[in-house]
GUZA-460111 format. One line per 5 residues: number of its first residue (from 1); their letters; for each residue x negated, z negated, y of N, C-alpha, C. Coordinates in Angstrom, 2 decimals. Each point is the difference from the previous one (the first is absolute). Layout:
BEGIN
NUM> A> X,Z,Y,X,Z,Y,X,Z,Y ~ ...
This chain:
BEGIN
1> MREHE> 4.46,1.52,22.06,-0.01,-0.18,-1.45,-0.65,-1.36,-0.30 ~ 0.60,-0.71,-0.91,-0.58,-1.28,-0.42,-1.22,0.26,-0.87 ~ -0.88,-0.96,-0.01,-1.26,0.14,-0.75,0.24,0.32,-1.47 ~ 0.95,-0.67,-0.64,0.20,0.19,-1.44,0.70,1.31,-0.33 ~ 0.65,0.66,0.96,0.68,1.26,-0.27,-0.97,1.14,-0.30
6> KYVGR> -1.26,-0.17,0.34,-0.98,1.06,-0.26,-0.24,0.21,-1.49 ~ 0.40,-0.95,-0.84,-0.19,0.13,-1.45,1.05,0.89,-0.66 ~ 1.20,0.08,0.57,1.10,0.75,-0.60,-0.36,1.49,-0.06 ~ 0.21,0.57,-1.19,-0.28,1.42,-0.21,-1.39,0.28,-0.52 ~ -0.85,-1.00,-0.07,-1.37,0.20,-0.48,-0.05,-0.03,-1.51
11> LVRLK> -0.96,0.68,-0.57,-0.21,0.02,-1.44,-0.93,-1.14,-0.39 ~ 0.32,-0.66,-1.11,-0.80,-1.12,-0.48,-0.11,0.05,-1.52 ~ -0.97,-0.71,-0.51,-0.13,-0.28,-1.43,-0.08,-1.51,-0.12 ~ 0.42,-0.52,-1.14,-0.10,-1.43,-0.24,-1.37,-0.36,-0.54 ~ -0.50,-1.16,0.39,-1.24,-0.50,-0.59,0.25,-0.36,-1.45
16> SSAHS> -1.05,-0.14,-0.78,0.11,-0.27,-1.44,0.86,-1.21,-0.30 ~ -0.23,-1.09,0.72,0.74,-1.23,-0.28,1.49,0.17,0.26 ~ 0.35,0.66,1.08,1.41,0.21,0.33,0.63,1.00,-0.96 ~ -0.75,0.99,-0.41,0.53,1.03,-0.89,0.47,-0.62,-1.31 ~ -0.82,-0.83,-0.60,0.39,-0.61,-1.27,1.09,-1.06,0.19
21> QHLGQ> -0.04,-0.72,1.10,0.98,-1.07,0.24,1.38,0.56,0.31 ~ 0.09,1.01,0.84,1.29,0.50,0.46,0.57,1.12,-0.86 ~ -0.86,0.72,-0.69,0.49,1.12,-0.80,-0.04,-0.28,-1.49 ~ -0.61,-1.12,-0.39,-0.03,-0.38,-1.41,-0.81,0.94,-0.86 ~ -0.98,0.64,0.59,-0.86,0.92,-0.73,-1.42,-0.53,0.04
26> PEHDD> -0.85,0.44,-0.91,-1.39,-0.44,0.02,-0.67,0.37,1.32 ~ -0.98,-0.81,0.37,-0.73,0.29,1.23,-0.68,1.35,-0.09 ~ -0.16,0.62,1.14,-0.66,1.29,0.07,-1.18,-0.11,0.95 ~ -0.85,0.99,-0.02,-1.14,0.05,0.90,0.49,0.42,1.37 ~ -0.40,-0.70,1.07,0.47,0.33,1.35,-0.40,1.41,0.42
31> NDDGE> -0.96,0.59,-0.69,-0.46,1.33,0.39,0.71,1.12,-0.75 ~ 0.84,-0.33,-0.95,0.67,1.07,-0.74,1.19,0.53,0.79 ~ 0.62,1.04,-0.51,1.12,0.63,0.69,1.31,-0.61,-0.48 ~ 0.18,-1.29,0.22,1.21,-0.69,-0.41,1.18,0.41,0.86 ~ 1.11,-0.65,-0.23,1.22,0.34,0.72,-0.14,-0.30,1.49
36> VFVVA> 0.44,0.94,0.80,-0.03,-0.13,1.45,1.39,-0.41,0.47 ~ 0.06,-0.91,0.95,1.26,-0.50,0.55,0.07,0.34,1.48 ~ 1.22,0.08,0.52,0.24,0.20,1.43,0.56,-1.30,0.54 ~ -0.54,-0.47,1.12,0.50,-1.22,0.62,1.34,0.31,0.66 ~ 1.04,-0.71,-0.43,1.35,0.23,0.51,0.38,-1.01,1.09
41> ATVRG> -0.52,-1.21,-0.11,0.36,-1.04,0.96,-1.01,-1.13,-0.06 ~ 0.02,-0.82,1.03,-0.82,-1.20,0.01,0.93,-1.20,0.12 ~ -0.43,-1.11,-0.58,0.80,-1.21,0.00,-0.85,-1.13,0.56 ~ 0.63,-0.86,0.80,-0.69,-1.17,0.58,-1.22,0.41,0.82 ~ 0.18,0.95,0.88,-1.10,0.41,0.88,-1.15,0.64,-0.73
46> ARRIV> 0.29,0.75,-1.02,-0.97,0.75,-0.81,-0.80,-0.88,-0.94 ~ 0.44,-1.22,-0.25,-0.67,-0.81,-1.02,0.30,0.53,-1.39 ~ 1.18,0.59,-0.15,0.38,0.64,-1.27,0.40,1.43,0.31 ~ -0.29,0.88,-0.95,0.26,1.42,0.20,0.88,0.50,-1.15 ~ 1.05,0.73,0.34,0.90,0.61,-0.98,-0.46,1.44,-0.19
51> CYGAS> -0.35,0.34,-1.24,-0.52,1.33,-0.30,0.86,0.67,-1.06 ~ 0.10,1.32,0.10,0.73,0.78,-0.99,-0.95,0.99,-0.64 ~ 0.08,0.08,-1.34,-0.75,0.99,-0.75,0.97,1.01,-0.57 ~ -0.42,0.72,-1.02,0.84,1.03,-0.59,1.34,-0.57,-0.47 ~ -0.04,-1.11,-0.71,1.24,-0.58,-0.50,-0.02,-1.53,0.10
56> RRVNV> -0.78,-0.53,0.94,-0.14,-1.45,0.10,0.06,-0.46,1.45 ~ 0.41,-1.24,0.14,-0.03,-0.66,1.30,-0.76,-1.30,-0.21 ~ -1.01,-0.26,0.81,-0.75,-1.25,-0.10,-0.07,-0.66,1.37 ~ -0.02,-1.32,-0.01,-0.12,-0.80,1.21,-1.24,-0.86,-0.20 ~ -1.09,0.35,0.69,-1.29,-0.64,-0.23,-0.58,-0.52,1.31
61> PRSEV> -0.91,-0.98,-0.08,-0.70,-0.45,1.20,-0.89,1.13,0.53 ~ -0.19,0.02,1.30,-0.83,1.04,0.63,-1.42,0.01,-0.58 ~ -0.49,-1.15,-0.39,-1.36,-0.08,-0.53,-0.16,0.68,-1.36 ~ 1.12,0.32,-0.66,-0.05,0.60,-1.33,0.09,1.52,0.00 ~ 0.00,0.62,1.19,0.07,1.46,0.05,-1.27,0.57,0.60
66> VFL> -0.29,1.23,-0.40,-1.14,0.74,0.54,0.58,1.21,0.72 ~ -0.21,0.07,1.31,0.52,1.12,0.78,-0.84,1.24,-0.23 ~ 0.67,1.13,-0.14,-0.70,1.27,-0.22,-0.14,0.77,1.30
């Protein structure tokens, strides 16, 4: 297994800055029960992560997610 494949299938939340930037919603507290996403794929050796939520798809840098 490649190093970056270990991220696929994991649950994540977006950090405040990414949440407002990518979802167009006001920032939230990182400790609240915001929307949880599932990592579907990695791009460019895991520098970017493709995540799916209930009805959204986001492509964010790895540094903008918090692994659960």
